[in-house]
N, CA, C and O of each residue as an XYZ file, in Angstrom:
432
protein
N     125.065    125.835    109.780
C     125.073    126.420    108.460
C     123.748    126.531    107.917
O     122.819    125.757    108.149
N     123.721    127.643    107.107
C     122.310    128.039    106.306
C     122.597    128.157    104.837
O     123.419    128.878    104.271
N     121.726    127.276    104.332
C     121.753    127.261    102.694
C     120.212    127.916    102.239
O     119.148    127.451    102.648
N     120.325    129.048    101.341
C     119.234    129.309    100.755
C     119.116    129.302     99.255
O     119.798    130.110     98.625
N     118.486    128.647     98.754
C     118.120    128.961     97.090
C     116.955    129.692     96.541
O     115.827    129.318     96.861
N     117.117    130.671     95.766
C     116.151    131.053     95.462
C     116.301    131.106     93.763
O     117.317    131.292     93.093
N     114.788    130.853     93.293
C     114.377    130.816     92.011
C     113.605    131.932     91.418
O     112.462    132.290     91.701
N     114.441    132.428     90.530
C     113.544    133.768     90.124
C     113.462    133.773     88.507
O     114.437    133.727     87.757
N     112.258    133.832     88.166
C     111.952    133.824     86.654
C     111.649    135.340     86.045
O     110.788    136.060     86.551
N     112.297    135.667     85.123
C     112.093    137.226     85.032
C     111.664    136.785     83.075
O     112.001    135.830     82.374
N     110.900    137.877     82.825
C     110.847    137.999     81.206
C     111.881    138.359     80.524
O     112.932    138.737     81.042
N     111.621    138.254     78.995
C     112.777    138.523     78.533
C     113.275    139.837     78.279
O     114.399    140.138     77.878
N     112.461    140.472     78.514
C     112.875    142.001     78.674
C     113.250    142.430     79.702
O     113.411    143.642     79.563
N     113.521    142.071     80.820
C     114.400    142.272     81.909
C     115.130    141.642     82.250
O     115.808    141.972     83.223
N     115.385    140.073     81.402
C     116.714    139.541     81.646
C     117.631    139.816     81.922
O     118.037    139.496     83.040
N     118.577    140.689     80.876
C     119.690    141.214     81.219
C     120.197    142.092     82.115
O     121.349    142.233     82.525
N     118.983    142.786     82.420
C     119.287    143.496     83.544
C     119.459    143.242     84.669
O     120.212    143.828     85.448
N     118.442    141.893     84.977
C     118.407    141.140     86.491
C     119.858    140.476     86.376
O     120.577    140.386     87.371
N     120.282    139.981     85.026
C     121.746    138.954     85.111
C     122.845    140.046     85.634
O     123.574    139.650     86.544
N     123.036    141.332     85.172
C     124.065    142.245     85.422
C     123.742    142.601     86.847
O     124.745    142.614     87.560
N     122.548    142.911     87.489
C     122.438    143.426     88.993
C     123.141    142.246     89.764
O     124.079    142.357     90.553
N     122.429    140.974     89.335
C     122.841    139.763     90.187
C     124.151    139.413     90.136
O     124.768    139.122     91.160
N     124.771    139.409     88.781
C     126.318    139.330     89.035
C     127.161    140.412     89.845
O     128.220    140.302     90.463
N     126.441    141.338     89.657
C     127.413    142.728     90.484
C     127.187    142.158     91.936
O     128.146    142.494     92.631
N     126.367    141.499     92.570
C     126.364    141.388     93.736
C     126.947    140.411     94.325
O     126.782    140.236     95.532
N     127.795    139.539     93.519
C     128.340    138.151     93.898
C     129.545    138.451     94.390
O     129.883    137.661     95.270
N     130.367    139.340     94.145
C     131.841    139.370     94.983
C     131.399    140.094     96.163
O     131.483    139.501     97.238
N     130.841    141.542     96.131
C     130.433    141.844     97.598
C     130.086    140.963     98.532
O     130.744    140.739     99.548
N     128.642    140.229     98.108
C     128.121    139.446     99.393
C     129.121    138.244     99.543
O     129.103    137.755    100.672
N     129.979    137.666     98.664
C     130.905    136.546     98.914
C     132.207    137.041    100.071
O     133.066    136.304    100.555
N     132.045    138.273    100.268
C     133.160    138.816    101.232
C     132.614    139.734    102.628
O     133.114    140.602    103.343
N     131.369    139.048    102.566
C     130.622    139.304    103.900
C     130.793    138.082    105.122
O     130.739    136.871    104.911
N     130.976    138.643    106.231
C     131.264    137.679    107.291
C     130.105    136.292    107.126
O     128.889    136.322    106.932
N     130.991    135.187    107.281
C     130.041    133.962    107.143
C     129.567    133.507    106.094
O     128.989    132.420    106.122
N     129.691    134.194    104.973
C     129.491    133.442    103.631
C     130.446    132.794    103.293
O     131.584    133.236    103.138
N     129.972    131.325    103.096
C     130.463    129.961    102.304
C     130.626    130.353    101.242
O     131.722    130.633    100.756
N     129.375    130.452    100.612
C     129.433    130.467     99.080
C     128.209    131.418     98.406
O     127.178    131.563     99.063
N     128.300    131.861     97.498
C     127.235    132.851     96.764
C     127.015    132.833     95.395
O     127.418    133.778     94.716
N     126.306    131.688     94.779
C     126.504    131.546     93.440
C     125.428    131.614     92.673
O     124.390    131.077     93.061
N     125.474    132.181     91.639
C     124.197    132.545     90.618
C     124.324    131.391     89.332
O     125.301    131.334     88.585
N     123.308    130.630     89.256
C     123.099    129.639     88.031
C     122.169    129.949     87.272
O     121.194    130.426     87.853
N     122.066    129.819     85.702
C     121.101    129.878     85.109
C     120.229    128.530     84.691
O     121.009    127.657     84.311
N     119.413    128.276     84.665
C     118.150    127.069     84.696
C     118.690    126.407     83.510
O     118.767    127.162     82.541
N     119.043    125.331     83.335
C     119.301    124.624     82.050
C     118.126    124.608     80.990
O     118.301    124.845     79.795
N     116.940    124.310     81.554
C     115.850    124.248     80.957
C     115.150    125.747     80.410
O     114.708    125.904     79.271
N     115.156    126.497     81.182
C     114.619    127.791     80.959
C     115.762    128.900     81.202
O     116.322    129.087     82.282
N     115.992    129.556     80.085
C     117.104    130.492     79.819
C     116.726    131.838     80.536
O     117.590    132.714     80.556
N     115.398    132.099     81.182
C     114.867    133.369     81.681
C     114.887    132.909     83.339
O     114.450    133.710     84.166
N     115.250    131.994     83.639
C     115.099    131.461     85.275
C     116.469    131.341     85.760
O     117.169    130.425     85.326
N     116.906    132.136     86.578
C     118.075    132.083     87.370
C     117.982    131.464     88.915
O     117.018    131.659     89.655
N     119.105    130.720     89.252
C     119.016    130.377     90.760
C     120.290    130.609     91.406
O     121.413    130.221     91.084
N     119.805    131.494     92.622
C     121.062    131.832     93.514
C     120.872    131.088     94.652
O     119.846    131.004     95.328
N     122.012    130.517     94.829
C     122.451    129.412     96.050
C     123.424    130.136     97.162
O     124.535    130.515     96.792
N     123.120    130.274     98.152
C     123.900    130.977     99.219
C     124.048    129.912    100.362
O     123.141    129.192    100.779
N     125.313    129.939    100.785
C     125.981    129.156    102.015
C     126.458    130.065    103.085
O     127.389    130.829    102.831
N     125.842    130.054    104.392
C     126.359    130.946    105.384
C     126.691    129.951    106.197
O     126.238    128.807    106.159
N     127.810    130.562    107.238
C     128.338    129.662    108.066
C     127.570    129.365    109.443
O     127.681    128.251    109.955
N     126.749    130.418    110.072
C     125.701    130.565    110.973
C     124.730    131.099    110.731
O     124.744    131.886    109.784
N     123.289    130.857    111.607
C     122.069    131.569    111.292
C     122.401    132.904    111.865
O     121.513    133.706    111.574
N     123.253    133.378    112.495
C     123.522    134.952    112.789
C     123.958    135.452    111.388
O     123.352    136.362    110.823
N     125.126    134.770    110.799
C     125.807    135.396    109.807
C     124.462    135.774    108.789
O     124.136    136.908    108.438
N     123.832    134.571    108.449
C     122.754    134.558    107.694
C     121.710    135.793    107.670
O     121.418    136.518    106.720
N     121.227    135.815    109.025
C     120.122    137.036    109.430
C     120.891    138.199    109.081
O     120.313    139.081    108.446
N     122.377    138.379    109.463
C     122.799    139.711    109.194
C     123.058    140.005    107.802
O     123.237    141.145    107.375
N     123.071    139.065    107.181
C     122.817    139.168    105.634
C     121.574    139.742    105.039
O     121.597    140.600    104.157
N     120.415    139.202    105.592
C     119.166    139.339    105.354
C     118.972    140.823    105.669
O     118.462    141.514    104.788
N     119.312    141.372    106.796
C     119.337    142.743    107.005
C     120.242    143.671    106.345
O     120.149    144.840    106.719
N     120.978    143.440    105.571
C     122.099    144.227    104.882
C     121.427    144.855    103.179
O     120.502    144.442    102.480
N     122.244    145.814    103.034
C     122.017    146.551    102.080
C     121.729    145.877    100.723
O     120.966    146.244     99.830
N     122.640    144.656    100.804
C     122.693    143.841     99.312
C     121.469    142.946     99.497
O     120.729    142.797     98.525
N     121.240    142.458    100.416
C     119.724    141.961    100.361
C     118.553    142.388    100.013
O     117.702    141.825     99.324
N     118.531    143.962    100.787
C     117.558    144.698    100.244
C     117.796    145.309     98.664
O     116.915    146.004     98.158
N     118.720    145.078     98.123
C     118.832    145.440     96.657
C     118.238    144.194     95.895
O     117.609    144.360     94.849
N     118.413    143.145     96.346
C     117.701    141.909     95.887
C     116.244    141.876     95.929
O     115.523    141.569     94.980
N     115.861    142.214     97.101
C     114.607    142.464     97.060
C     114.085    143.591     96.124
O     112.918    143.378     95.795
N     114.483    144.450     95.729
C     114.121    145.525     94.956
C     113.997    144.876     93.420
O     113.086    145.162     92.643
N     115.228    143.828     93.095
C     115.364    143.348     91.883
C     113.893    142.348     91.749
O     113.162    142.411     90.761
N     113.681    141.609     92.710
C     112.627    140.930     92.646
C     111.152    141.523     91.960
O     110.176    140.899     91.541
N     111.407    142.888     92.028
C     110.077    143.331     91.171
C     110.074    143.267     90.141
O     108.995    143.542     89.617
N     111.239    142.876     89.207
C     111.157    142.901     87.861
C     110.581    141.415     87.742
O     109.868    141.416     86.738
N     110.578    140.046     88.376
C     110.155    138.836     88.087
C     108.769    139.076     87.684
O     108.025    140.003     88.004
N     108.526    137.905     86.799
C     106.983    137.938     86.350
C     106.412    136.760     87.140
O     105.481    136.098     86.681
N     106.994    136.484     88.385
C     106.302    135.595     89.256
C     107.110    135.745     90.275
O     108.333    135.841     90.173
N     106.219    135.785     91.727
C     107.098    135.433     93.062
C     108.295    134.354     92.782
O     108.208    133.322     92.116
N     109.447    134.876     93.476
C     110.629    134.090     93.470
C     109.871    132.352     94.447
O     108.842    132.243     95.114
N     110.825    131.410     94.133
C     110.830    130.200     94.912
C     112.116    130.260     96.212
O     113.316    130.073     96.012
N     111.710    130.453     97.039
C     112.579    130.433     98.229
C     113.005    129.302     99.028
O     112.097    129.163     99.847
N     113.919    128.385     99.251
C     113.781    127.713    100.268
C     114.916    127.762    101.021
O     116.026    127.926    100.514
N     114.725    127.629    102.219
C     116.151    128.072    103.473
C     116.079    126.428    103.911
O     115.114    125.683    104.084
N     117.229    126.256    103.989
C     117.378    125.009    104.888
C     118.946    125.113    106.104
O     120.134    125.230    105.804
N     118.388    125.025    107.264
C     119.100    125.211    108.463
C     119.957    123.762    108.849
O     119.300    122.909    109.447
N     121.232    123.487    108.568
C     121.680    121.976    109.012
C     122.739    122.066    109.991
O     123.757    122.758    110.005
N     122.257    121.174    110.851
C     123.005    121.201    112.171
C     124.313    120.217    112.163
O     125.162    120.114    113.048
N     124.237    119.526    110.918
C     125.740    118.551    110.802
C     125.822    118.370    109.452
O     124.820    118.231    108.751
N     127.278    118.359    108.907
C     127.941    117.932    107.818
C     128.751    116.887    108.017
O     129.464    116.742    109.010
N     128.643    115.933    106.836
C     129.469    114.890    106.727
C     129.894    114.654    105.211
O     129.325    115.309    104.338
N     130.620    113.977    104.969
C     131.410    113.627    103.780
C     131.258    112.183    103.376
O     130.389    111.340    103.602
N     132.522    112.176    102.624
C     132.468    110.112    102.484
C     132.480    109.376    103.558
O     132.078    108.213    103.524
N     132.995    110.011    104.791
C     132.866    109.200    105.623
C     131.959    108.849    106.467
O     132.053    108.079    107.422
N     131.070    109.441    106.083
C     129.770    108.668    106.433
C     129.194    107.751    105.619
O     128.479    106.853    106.064
N     129.479    107.914    104.262
C     128.987    106.835    103.400
C     129.645    105.602    103.835
O     129.094    104.507    103.954
N     130.952    105.897    104.076
C     131.636    104.861    104.417
C     131.427    104.049    105.603
O     131.756    102.863    105.601
N     130.886    104.626    106.648
C     130.406    103.976    107.815
C     129.266    103.373    107.811
O     128.998    102.507    108.644
N     128.293    103.818    106.699
C     126.965    103.283    106.710
C     127.079    102.215    105.832
O     127.035    101.104    106.361
N     127.254    102.276    104.277
C     127.345    101.377    103.476
C     128.730    100.725    103.277
O     128.770     99.920    102.346
N     129.965    100.931    104.023
C     131.019    100.272    103.926
C     132.066    100.317    102.992
O     133.058     99.590    102.947
N     131.674    101.458    102.077
C     132.744    102.169    101.033
C     133.678    102.284    101.415
O     133.763    102.969    102.434
N     134.833    101.738    100.881
C     136.191    101.763    101.171
C     137.093    102.327     99.840
O     138.318    102.416     99.917
């Protein structure tokens, strides 16, 4: 699994244009092969900052997305930002849930 977060700060002048373009990308990307989620959030402390969170089933699916037209559109949109985006990519080899907590700390 691959998780990518992209934090984008935009000047007030371009805020609506960026938000509209990003919202328009959500559904198409969500239908790409291997996309587990593709969600847009507004920073609670700065309403000119958006956070895009992507989850991909495999590294191959993620890499294919990075080469897609949709991601190229995102790169063009990043030119509207007032500073370079903060991008974090995590490659996860194992996922666990409540069973992990139960095993480690004895929750029941």
